[in-house]
ZAMARGU-4260 file (C-alpha; in steps of 0.2 Angstrom, whole numbers, plus 5000, padded with zeros to 4 digits):
<rodrens>
0) 5516/5445/6026 | 5512/5461/6037 | 5525/5474/6039 | 5532/5470/6056 | 5536/5452/6050
5) 5544/5459/6034 | 5556/5470/6045 | 5559/5455/6056 | 5565/5447/6041 | 5575/5460/6035
10) 5583/5464/6050 | 5596/5450/6051 | 5601/5455/6035 | 5603/5473/6039 | 5614/5467/6055
15) 5626/5456/6045 | 5631/5472/6031 | 5633/5484/6044 | 5628/5501/6039 | 5626/5496/6023
20) 5610/5497/6012 | 5600/5487/6002 | 5609/5494/5986 | 5624/5484/5993 | 5615/5468/5992
25) 5623/5455/5977 | 5607/5453/5966 | 5604/5436/5961 | 5614/5425/5947 | 5602/5423/5930
30) 5611/5406/5930 | 5616/5393/5941 | 5629/5377/5942 | 5644/5376/5933 | 5648/5389/5920
35) 5661/5391/5905 | 5666/5410/5899 | 5664/5416/5882 | 5669/5434/5876 | 5660/5445/5862
40) 5667/5460/5852 | 5653/5474/5850 | 5654/5490/5839 | 5639/5495/5852 | 5631/5487/5868
45) 5618/5499/5870 | 5621/5504/5889 | 5622/5486/5892 | 5623/5483/5912 | 5633/5469/5919
50) 5622/5457/5924 | 5612/5459/5909 | 5604/5442/5903 | 5611/5431/5888 | 5597/5422/5879
55) 5598/5411/5866 | 5579/5404/5857 | 5568/5413/5870 | 5579/5404/5886 | 5590/5414/5899
60) 5608/5401/5896 | 5621/5414/5904 | 5625/5432/5909 | 5635/5448/5904 | 5653/5445/5918
65) 5660/5461/5913 | 5663/5472/5900 | 5679/5481/5893 | 5683/5491/5878 | 5697/5492/5868
70) 5702/5498/5849 | 5685/5507/5849 | 5675/5491/5851 | 5666/5483/5869 | 5674/5467/5873
75) 5658/5459/5884 | 5664/5444/5896 | 5649/5431/5899 | 5646/5417/5910 | 5635/5404/5901
80) 5630/5388/5909 | 5638/5372/5902 | 5620/5365/5901 | 5620/5375/5882 | 5631/5371/5871
85) 5633/5388/5858 | 5635/5387/5837 | 5650/5391/5832 | 5645/5400/5819 | 5631/5409/5831
90) 5627/5428/5829 | 5625/5439/5844 | 5615/5454/5846 | 5613/5467/5860 | 5594/5468/5859
95) 5583/5480/5872 | 5566/5472/5880 | 5556/5488/5877 | 5559/5503/5868 | 5564/5511/5886
100) 5567/5492/5895 | 5585/5484/5898 | 5597/5475/5888 | 5601/5459/5884 | 5611/5449/5871
105) 5604/5437/5860 | 5612/5424/5853 | 5604/5417/5836 | 5610/5402/5825 | 5608/5406/5806
110) 5610/5386/5800 | 5597/5381/5815 | 5608/5371/5823 | 5624/5363/5819 | 5635/5350/5824
115) 5649/5361/5828 | 5648/5372/5846 | 5660/5387/5853 | 5673/5380/5867 | 5676/5387/5883
120) 5685/5405/5881 | 5682/5407/5861 | 5679/5423/5856 | 5664/5431/5845 | 5672/5443/5835
125) 5664/5458/5827 | 5658/5453/5811 | 5648/5441/5820 | 5639/5453/5831 | 5627/5469/5830
130) 5615/5478/5840 | 5598/5484/5837 | 5592/5501/5836 | 5590/5510/5851 | 5575/5523/5855
135) 5589/5537/5849 | 5591/5530/5834 | 5568/5529/5832 | 5568/5545/5836 | 5580/5552/5826
140) 5575/5544/5809 | 5556/5550/5815 | 5564/5569/5817 | 5571/5565/5801 | 5555/5557/5792
145) 5544/5574/5800 | 5554/5587/5797 | 5558/5582/5778 | 5566/5568/5769 | 5554/5557/5764
150) 5537/5563/5773 | 5542/5579/5761 | 5541/5570/5746 | 5527/5561/5752 | 5519/5577/5754
155) 5524/5582/5737 | 5517/5567/5729 | 5499/5570/5736 | 5496/5588/5734 | 5501/5583/5714
160) 5487/5568/5714 | 5477/5581/5725 | 5478/5592/5707 | 5477/5581/5696 | 5461/5572/5704
165) 5452/5589/5708 | 5437/5590/5696 | 5440/5572/5689 | 5431/5560/5700 | 5420/5553/5686
170) 5431/5549/5675 | 5443/5542/5689 | 5427/5531/5693 | 5425/5526/5678 | 5443/5522/5676
175) 5443/5512/5691 | 5427/5502/5685 | 5437/5497/5669 | 5452/5492/5679 | 5440/5480/5690
180) 5431/5472/5673 | 5447/5470/5666 | 5456/5463/5682 | 5441/5450/5683 | 5444/5445/5666
185) 5461/5441/5667 | 5457/5431/5682 | 5446/5422/5674 | 5460/5416/5663 | 5470/5409/5675
190) 5471/5393/5670 | 5476/5399/5650 | 5489/5409/5658 | 5496/5393/5667 | 5495/5385/5652
195) 5505/5399/5641 | 5520/5400/5654 | 5521/5381/5657 | 5522/5380/5637 | 5535/5394/5637
200) 5544/5383/5649 | 5544/5370/5641 | 5550/5381/5626 | 5565/5389/5636 | 5569/5373/5644
205) 5571/5365/5624 | 5579/5379/5618 | 5589/5377/5631 | 5596/5360/5629 | 5597/5366/5610
210) 5609/5380/5613 | 5623/5375/5604 | 5614/5369/5588 | 5606/5386/5588 | 5622/5396/5592
215) 5630/5384/5576 | 5612/5389/5567 | 5617/5407/5569 | 5634/5407/5564 | 5628/5397/5548
220) 5615/5411/5545 | 5627/5425/5546 | 5633/5427/5527 | 5617/5424/5520 | 5610/5437/5533
225) 5626/5450/5526 | 5621/5445/5508 | 5603/5450/5510 | 5611/5467/5521 | 5619/5471/5507
230) 5606/5468/5492 | 5594/5474/5503 | 5590/5489/5488 | 5589/5475/5474 | 5576/5464/5487
235) 5565/5478/5492 | 5564/5483/5470 | 5559/5466/5468 | 5546/5468/5481 | 5538/5481/5472
240) 5538/5472/5456 | 5530/5459/5462 | 5516/5471/5472 | 5513/5480/5455 | 5511/5464/5447
245) 5500/5458/5460 | 5489/5473/5457 | 5488/5471/5438 | 5485/5452/5440 | 5471/5456/5453
250) 5463/5470/5441 | 5466/5457/5427 | 5455/5444/5433 | 5444/5456/5441 | 5438/5461/5423
255) 5441/5444/5413 | 5431/5436/5428 | 5415/5433/5418 | 5423/5427/5401 | 5433/5416/5411
260) 5418/5408/5420 | 5409/5406/5400 | 5424/5398/5395 | 5424/5384/5410 | 5404/5382/5408
265) 5406/5379/5388 | 5419/5367/5395 | 5408/5357/5404 | 5402/5346/5390 | 5416/5343/5383
270) 5424/5337/5400 | 5410/5327/5401 | 5411/5318/5387 | 5427/5316/5389 | 5423/5307/5407
275) 5410/5295/5398 | 5422/5290/5385 | 5436/5286/5396 | 5436/5266/5393 | 5437/5270/5374
280) 5453/5281/5377 | 5460/5269/5386 | 5458/5254/5370 | 5464/5268/5359 | 5480/5273/5369
285) 5485/5256/5372 | 5484/5252/5351 | 5494/5269/5348 | 5505/5261/5362 | 5507/5243/5353
290) 5509/5252/5336 | 5520/5261/5341 | 5531/5245/5348 | 5528/5237/5332 | 5537/5253/5323
295) 5552/5252/5334 | 5554/5234/5328 | 5551/5235/5310 | 5565/5238/5298 | 5569/5246/5282
300) 5557/5241/5267 | 5545/5228/5281 | 5525/5231/5278 | 5517/5234/5295 | 5498/5228/5294
305) 5485/5237/5307 | 5467/5240/5309 | 5458/5256/5314 | 5444/5256/5321 | 5433/5273/5322
310) 5419/5275/5330 | 5403/5289/5329 | 5392/5294/5342 | 5374/5296/5333 | 5369/5309/5346
315) 5384/5322/5342 | 5381/5316/5322 | 5372/5329/5313 | 5353/5321/5307 | 5356/5312/5289
320) 5348/5321/5274 | 5335/5312/5261 | 5347/5313/5249 | 5365/5310/5255 | 5379/5309/5240
325) 5395/5304/5246 | 5410/5318/5243 | 5417/5313/5226 | 5403/5302/5220 | 5393/5311/5205
330) 5377/5316/5209 | 5362/5301/5200 | 5378/5288/5200
</rodrens>
């Protein structure tokens, strides 16, 4: 549009307003159509202007219609379009569009869409309102950081680190290499760690399920623990005696080891002979058992007949001499 055309378009507006200026022209509203009123109580409105936007989920749903102060709080009156329903548990915050930008009110729904909504004329209390940090708060925090506070502490930490690391570069490099290797090895055993943690989780659940039984067992163990605690000296003396006995036994076994091995070696033929004559021993034991049964049933003055057979192993008997003489028999008879 050219300048003459623009002047012609503004001329009726200037004539309609008399001697006024463009500042006297009312700004167009942010919402159109039917509206309802809500009031929010804020501790600080950050220079919130009239007709500031009221937003929810990024959409402009209303505008500020006036601000009053009472009891050290600001009561902000808002016009909300009837097309939008505000949740009953809504939170309202005064925010800045940019560090040096305009203020506006942002509605947030903590539950993400509750069923209940605010009715026209409702008030959002001070507990549900807040204000975002302003540029003055940011500058104040930056001033504290740069002139002392956390920055000063950080400077001390960095200075101490420089002092500790000075001249220890090689050691630090080796330490970092070892840490890297250890971390790599730990990462390689992630599956084992997961398995161990899973086992501990199952153990914890099982112990939790048996908590009452464990409590009962601990209560029953308490008297025994008290007795052991009272006899602690005797138990320690017994442990010392067992230690000395163990030392003596170890020394004895070490000294008699060869003799014991020799005795076991001599027992080998005897055990082999007993093993080969196992069946004969079974018959002998059966005969002894039968003889014992017969003697149990015998009466005084009765006679019992029994046979005794003796078997000699010719392999273990001495070889006969050329002249064998029976014991008790004179020679030559």
